PLY file of the C-alpha trace (Angstrom):
ply
format ascii 1.0
element vertex 418
property float x
property float y
property float z
element edge 417
property int vertex1
property int vertex2
end_header
181.04 277.67 188.75
183.05 278.43 185.59
186.66 279.62 185.49
189.62 279.75 183.14
193.07 279.50 184.71
195.66 280.94 182.36
199.28 279.84 181.97
199.69 277.98 185.25
202.37 275.39 185.96
200.59 272.18 186.98
201.82 270.13 189.97
199.86 266.89 190.01
201.90 263.64 189.94
198.94 261.57 188.72
198.15 263.97 185.88
199.37 263.62 182.28
200.03 267.38 182.47
202.32 267.23 185.53
204.97 270.00 185.43
203.54 271.50 182.24
202.39 275.11 181.89
198.82 275.07 180.59
195.42 276.78 180.60
192.67 274.98 182.54
189.01 275.47 181.66
186.50 274.62 184.38
182.75 274.46 183.80
180.22 273.58 186.52
183.09 272.54 188.75
184.49 270.05 186.21
187.80 270.36 184.36
186.63 270.19 180.75
189.80 271.17 178.91
193.52 271.53 179.56
195.59 273.09 176.80
197.00 276.27 175.31
195.26 279.54 174.45
191.90 278.36 175.74
188.69 280.40 175.87
185.21 279.65 177.15
184.42 281.97 180.07
184.94 285.57 181.14
185.93 284.47 184.66
189.67 284.42 184.05
192.34 283.80 186.69
195.69 285.09 185.53
198.69 285.80 187.74
202.40 286.21 187.20
204.32 282.95 187.78
201.14 281.10 188.74
201.17 277.49 189.95
198.19 275.15 190.31
198.25 271.89 192.23
195.96 269.21 193.58
194.08 270.68 196.54
196.16 270.72 199.72
195.44 268.37 202.63
196.16 269.03 206.32
196.45 266.02 208.61
196.06 267.79 211.97
193.77 270.77 212.60
192.10 271.02 215.99
188.33 271.55 216.09
186.93 273.77 218.87
183.22 273.63 218.03
181.11 272.42 219.78
181.86 273.70 223.27
184.93 275.88 222.79
183.66 278.41 220.24
185.43 281.22 222.12
188.65 279.79 220.69
187.41 279.01 217.18
184.32 277.96 215.24
183.95 275.48 212.41
183.11 278.35 210.07
186.29 280.23 210.94
188.43 277.09 210.85
187.30 276.43 207.29
187.92 280.08 206.38
191.46 279.75 207.77
191.99 276.57 205.79
190.76 278.20 202.56
193.01 281.21 203.08
195.92 278.85 203.67
195.20 276.95 200.44
193.72 273.77 201.91
190.72 272.03 200.36
190.74 269.09 202.81
191.52 269.18 206.53
191.32 266.50 209.19
189.41 267.86 212.18
190.95 266.58 215.42
188.74 266.71 218.52
189.44 269.66 220.78
185.74 269.99 221.48
183.55 269.77 224.58
182.18 267.15 224.54
184.77 265.27 222.47
183.97 263.67 219.11
183.49 260.24 220.66
180.19 259.10 219.13
178.31 259.13 215.84
176.07 262.06 216.85
179.12 264.28 217.31
180.56 263.19 213.97
177.23 263.92 212.26
177.14 267.37 213.90
180.54 268.25 212.46
179.56 266.91 209.04
176.33 268.94 209.05
178.07 272.14 210.19
180.51 271.92 207.29
178.05 270.98 204.52
178.38 272.82 201.20
181.65 274.50 202.18
184.45 274.91 199.67
186.74 273.11 202.15
186.10 269.46 202.98
186.16 269.00 206.75
187.05 265.38 207.45
186.10 264.59 211.06
188.38 262.43 213.19
186.66 260.51 215.98
188.38 259.89 219.29
189.94 256.53 220.10
188.75 256.61 223.69
185.56 257.79 225.34
185.85 261.45 226.42
189.51 261.26 225.30
190.17 259.84 228.74
192.37 256.92 227.66
190.21 254.35 229.46
187.69 252.73 227.11
187.67 252.60 223.32
184.80 254.22 221.47
182.35 252.72 218.98
184.68 253.51 216.12
182.78 251.51 213.53
179.60 253.54 214.18
181.60 256.75 213.77
183.19 255.36 210.62
179.73 254.76 209.14
178.76 258.33 210.09
181.74 259.85 208.27
184.77 259.69 210.56
187.85 259.30 208.36
190.24 258.35 211.16
190.58 258.08 214.94
192.85 259.98 217.30
192.94 261.24 220.87
194.79 264.32 219.62
197.83 265.25 221.71
196.81 262.75 224.42
199.08 259.73 224.21
197.45 256.36 224.87
199.14 255.26 228.09
197.59 251.78 228.08
199.29 249.56 225.47
196.46 247.01 225.64
194.00 249.73 224.68
196.07 250.67 221.61
196.28 247.00 220.66
192.50 246.66 220.87
191.95 249.85 218.86
194.26 248.68 216.07
192.56 245.30 215.92
189.06 246.80 216.11
189.63 249.12 213.13
191.54 246.63 211.02
188.55 245.01 209.23
187.30 248.35 207.88
190.78 249.86 207.42
190.16 252.58 209.98
193.14 254.88 210.33
194.58 255.18 213.84
196.52 258.43 214.35
198.79 258.51 217.40
200.63 261.35 219.06
203.55 259.71 220.84
204.90 260.95 224.15
205.55 259.03 227.34
203.97 261.36 229.90
206.07 259.97 232.75
209.30 260.92 230.98
207.82 264.20 229.69
207.01 264.94 233.35
205.18 268.19 232.73
208.17 269.86 231.06
207.90 273.19 229.30
210.59 273.06 226.58
213.02 270.67 224.92
215.85 269.20 226.98
219.14 270.73 225.88
221.43 273.71 226.06
218.67 276.30 225.69
216.68 274.84 228.57
219.81 274.73 230.72
220.40 278.42 230.03
216.80 279.39 230.79
216.43 277.12 233.79
213.08 275.75 232.60
211.68 272.31 233.31
212.52 270.08 230.36
210.47 267.78 228.11
213.01 265.33 226.66
212.87 263.92 223.13
213.31 260.55 224.84
209.63 260.75 225.85
208.63 260.83 222.18
211.10 258.19 221.08
210.10 255.64 223.74
206.41 256.07 222.91
206.98 255.73 219.15
208.97 252.53 219.70
206.20 251.04 221.85
203.44 251.96 219.41
205.37 250.54 216.47
205.87 247.24 218.28
202.11 247.04 218.87
201.39 247.89 215.22
203.81 245.14 214.16
202.24 242.65 216.59
198.72 243.34 215.29
199.90 243.66 211.68
197.89 246.90 211.49
198.55 250.27 209.85
199.32 253.23 212.10
199.96 256.91 211.50
202.21 258.80 213.89
201.64 262.54 213.96
204.03 265.32 214.90
207.39 263.58 215.10
210.08 266.05 216.13
213.47 264.47 216.87
216.41 263.02 214.97
216.06 259.69 216.75
212.34 259.51 215.92
213.20 259.75 212.23
215.69 256.89 212.62
213.17 254.71 214.49
210.49 255.17 211.83
212.96 254.61 209.00
213.96 251.27 210.54
210.30 250.33 211.03
209.50 251.01 207.39
212.47 248.92 206.29
211.14 246.06 208.45
207.82 246.26 206.64
205.74 247.78 209.43
202.81 249.65 207.89
203.58 253.07 209.36
203.18 256.58 207.99
204.05 259.79 209.79
204.02 263.56 209.59
205.96 266.37 211.18
204.64 269.75 212.28
205.49 272.90 210.31
206.57 274.59 213.57
209.19 271.91 214.23
210.89 272.35 210.88
210.63 276.16 210.82
211.66 277.02 214.40
214.17 275.57 216.86
214.19 275.74 220.66
216.25 278.92 220.41
212.96 280.73 219.68
211.82 280.01 223.24
214.47 282.36 224.64
212.03 285.17 223.80
209.56 283.72 226.35
206.83 284.30 223.74
204.15 281.80 224.73
203.23 281.23 221.08
206.41 279.12 220.95
205.08 276.85 223.71
203.81 273.96 221.60
203.54 270.18 221.48
205.76 268.60 220.47
208.19 271.17 221.86
210.54 272.97 219.52
213.79 271.03 219.45
217.40 271.64 218.38
218.69 272.75 215.00
220.16 269.28 214.60
216.66 267.84 215.01
215.37 270.37 212.46
217.95 269.21 209.93
217.08 265.56 210.59
213.38 266.24 210.01
214.13 268.00 206.73
216.35 265.10 205.63
213.57 262.71 206.64
211.18 264.60 204.37
213.70 264.57 201.55
214.29 260.81 201.65
210.61 259.97 202.22
210.82 258.60 205.77
208.44 261.39 206.81
205.39 261.26 204.57
203.91 264.74 205.00
203.92 268.05 206.84
200.94 268.95 209.04
199.90 272.31 210.45
199.23 271.22 214.03
196.76 274.14 214.02
195.67 274.56 217.67
193.63 277.68 218.51
194.04 279.03 222.07
192.31 282.10 223.50
194.25 285.10 224.84
193.63 284.15 228.50
195.61 280.93 228.06
198.47 282.57 226.15
198.84 286.11 227.54
200.50 284.96 230.76
203.80 283.62 232.10
205.41 280.93 229.93
205.10 278.26 232.64
201.36 278.91 233.02
200.50 279.18 229.32
198.75 276.39 227.42
200.55 274.47 224.68
199.48 275.23 221.11
199.75 277.57 218.12
197.85 278.26 214.90
199.49 277.92 211.52
197.03 277.15 208.70
197.23 280.56 207.02
201.03 280.74 207.26
201.89 277.15 206.49
202.76 277.25 202.80
204.88 280.40 202.98
206.78 279.01 205.96
207.26 275.58 204.38
208.44 277.02 201.08
210.85 279.38 202.80
212.49 276.77 205.02
212.78 274.08 202.33
213.48 276.05 199.14
217.26 275.58 199.27
216.98 271.75 199.34
213.67 271.02 197.60
212.04 272.01 194.33
208.65 273.73 194.47
207.15 270.52 193.12
208.63 268.46 195.98
207.46 270.98 198.58
203.88 271.02 197.31
203.64 267.24 197.30
204.31 267.29 201.08
200.95 269.07 201.56
199.02 267.68 198.59
199.59 264.29 196.99
201.51 262.74 199.90
199.00 263.47 202.70
196.27 262.51 200.22
197.99 259.14 199.84
198.21 258.72 203.62
194.42 259.14 203.86
193.56 257.20 200.71
192.26 260.30 198.95
192.60 260.50 195.18
192.96 263.62 193.08
194.36 264.52 189.71
194.36 267.54 187.45
192.90 265.94 184.35
190.05 266.47 181.92
186.75 265.13 183.20
187.79 265.35 186.86
186.16 267.49 189.53
188.25 270.60 190.09
189.96 270.29 193.49
192.73 272.83 193.10
195.03 275.20 194.96
196.47 278.20 193.13
199.60 279.90 194.44
202.82 281.75 193.68
206.15 281.98 195.48
206.26 285.70 196.21
207.63 286.91 199.54
205.08 288.29 201.98
205.19 289.54 205.57
202.75 287.60 207.73
200.60 289.70 210.06
197.50 289.41 212.23
195.48 290.67 209.27
196.29 287.40 207.50
194.58 285.37 210.23
190.92 284.33 209.99
191.00 282.28 213.19
189.26 283.80 216.24
192.41 283.04 218.22
195.59 284.82 217.14
198.22 282.62 218.79
200.59 282.43 215.82
204.39 282.45 216.14
204.60 283.43 212.46
203.35 287.00 213.02
206.07 289.35 211.80
207.88 286.66 209.78
208.68 287.26 206.11
207.47 284.11 204.37
207.97 282.97 200.79
204.74 282.00 199.13
201.28 283.36 198.60
198.01 281.46 198.14
196.02 282.96 195.26
192.91 280.88 195.94
191.24 277.48 195.91
188.65 275.75 193.75
186.61 272.86 195.10
183.04 271.58 195.39
181.95 273.69 192.40
183.04 276.85 194.26
185.90 279.30 193.94
187.52 281.47 196.62
190.27 283.94 195.75
192.36 285.69 198.41
0 1
1 2
2 3
3 4
4 5
5 6
6 7
7 8
8 9
9 10
10 11
11 12
12 13
13 14
14 15
15 16
16 17
17 18
18 19
19 20
20 21
21 22
22 23
23 24
24 25
25 26
26 27
27 28
28 29
29 30
30 31
31 32
32 33
33 34
34 35
35 36
36 37
37 38
38 39
39 40
40 41
41 42
42 43
43 44
44 45
45 46
46 47
47 48
48 49
49 50
50 51
51 52
52 53
53 54
54 55
55 56
56 57
57 58
58 59
59 60
60 61
61 62
62 63
63 64
64 65
65 66
66 67
67 68
68 69
69 70
70 71
71 72
72 73
73 74
74 75
75 76
76 77
77 78
78 79
79 80
80 81
81 82
82 83
83 84
84 85
85 86
86 87
87 88
88 89
89 90
90 91
91 92
92 93
93 94
94 95
95 96
96 97
97 98
98 99
99 100
100 101
101 102
102 103
103 104
104 105
105 106
106 107
107 108
108 109
109 110
110 111
111 112
112 113
113 114
114 115
115 116
116 117
117 118
118 119
119 120
120 121
121 122
122 123
123 124
124 125
125 126
126 127
127 128
128 129
129 130
130 131
131 132
132 133
133 134
134 135
135 136
136 137
137 138
138 139
139 140
140 141
141 142
142 143
143 144
144 145
145 146
146 147
147 148
148 149
149 150
150 151
151 152
152 153
153 154
154 155
155 156
156 157
157 158
158 159
159 160
160 161
161 162
162 163
163 164
164 165
165 166
166 167
167 168
168 169
169 170
170 171
171 172
172 173
173 174
174 175
175 176
176 177
177 178
178 179
179 180
180 181
181 182
182 183
183 184
184 185
185 186
186 187
187 188
188 189
189 190
190 191
191 192
192 193
193 194
194 195
195 196
196 197
197 198
198 199
199 200
200 201
201 202
202 203
203 204
204 205
205 206
206 207
207 208
208 209
209 210
210 211
211 212
212 213
213 214
214 215
215 216
216 217
217 218
218 219
219 220
220 221
221 222
222 223
223 224
224 225
225 226
226 227
227 228
228 229
229 230
230 231
231 232
232 233
233 234
234 235
235 236
236 237
237 238
238 239
239 240
240 241
241 242
242 243
243 244
244 245
245 246
246 247
247 248
248 249
249 250
250 251
251 252
252 253
253 254
254 255
255 256
256 257
257 258
258 259
259 260
260 261
261 262
262 263
263 264
264 265
265 266
266 267
267 268
268 269
269 270
270 271
271 272
272 273
273 274
274 275
275 276
276 277
277 278
278 279
279 280
280 281
281 282
282 283
283 284
284 285
285 286
286 287
287 288
288 289
289 290
290 291
291 292
292 293
293 294
294 295
295 296
296 297
297 298
298 299
299 300
300 301
301 302
302 303
303 304
304 305
305 306
306 307
307 308
308 309
309 310
310 311
311 312
312 313
313 314
314 315
315 316
316 317
317 318
318 319
319 320
320 321
321 322
322 323
323 324
324 325
325 326
326 327
327 328
328 329
329 330
330 331
331 332
332 333
333 334
334 335
335 336
336 337
337 338
338 339
339 340
340 341
341 342
342 343
343 344
344 345
345 346
346 347
347 348
348 349
349 350
350 351
351 352
352 353
353 354
354 355
355 356
356 357
357 358
358 359
359 360
360 361
361 362
362 363
363 364
364 365
365 366
366 367
367 368
368 369
369 370
370 371
371 372
372 373
373 374
374 375
375 376
376 377
377 378
378 379
379 380
380 381
381 382
382 383
383 384
384 385
385 386
386 387
387 388
388 389
389 390
390 391
391 392
392 393
393 394
394 395
395 396
396 397
397 398
398 399
399 400
400 401
401 402
402 403
403 404
404 405
405 406
406 407
407 408
408 409
409 410
410 411
411 412
412 413
413 414
414 415
415 416
416 417
């Protein structure tokens, strides 16, 4: 695959050309020259106000294949990721059976071979995601699992989490935890607060998240093991993680795009696409999450992409499943909500170099490197169902005017333009 990218501003902190506007010549998938007024191929990519960055990385996309292909397939998930500008996504088990053994990991790897998007499978921490017995994580690691998570199922047993952290420590296996004390959450529908009081819905307090984060951090400190906490959503959670980092606990974390773009006021519409985990919280929590991103307490933004079929969403709010899709809309939403407080360069690092660092991935826009690139601009665009590749259409961004458009991606000696 050959291509010549013309006059693009480069966002790549590890590159000598970071924040410079240059031409990039790619031959056979390799960046062979970066400079001005380049030639060398007729396959030219030229757009007004074009940016190019290290390929984007998503830390939480739910897999539905095998077993739940009526909600999404691996092929469509990767198409959604490509359309959204991602060249690497972590595939969290939402499959039947779960990704709890090496055969399942190998299946996912084989199904995604030779795709432009790298699907990085995440094995489960416990067998059948049941929270009872830990899996053979080392076997899955050898088969290609990049991390381990039970998805949105919090590990109730602290001894089990301790064992998992110790088990993965010798091979630096990444444990990804969603934190929510299910007893305190108590089957609630939306965030505890004024909106819930007005609507009369059963509440899901932020306290449930904060208690669980505190417990998991204590266990990580006790075992002296790294831990990644996904989907933090409250002001207090940001404070807890900030204190942990200052203490020297090896913790990283991400927040979900939905929790920084929407507040719990969106749930007054009773649109079930706003029924998500973690629940949408207050505007004060939104501001705290954004400040946490700004100061570096929160390492990255994840999509939380969770496909759900129409039968589980086209019903009463109380009966609907939790979950929404967001891969295709993520950049435009992130850029829109952060543009007044962040530069474009800072925004892009939240979905490129920073999540790459969390996962130990390395990329750089430099001569001699494999081209792993995302091309984009910051034009405004109205998001519609036509923008969605996912089989499921449960997106709360439909109808939103977003600020940012993915031009295409280049990776694995392939190019895909939108």
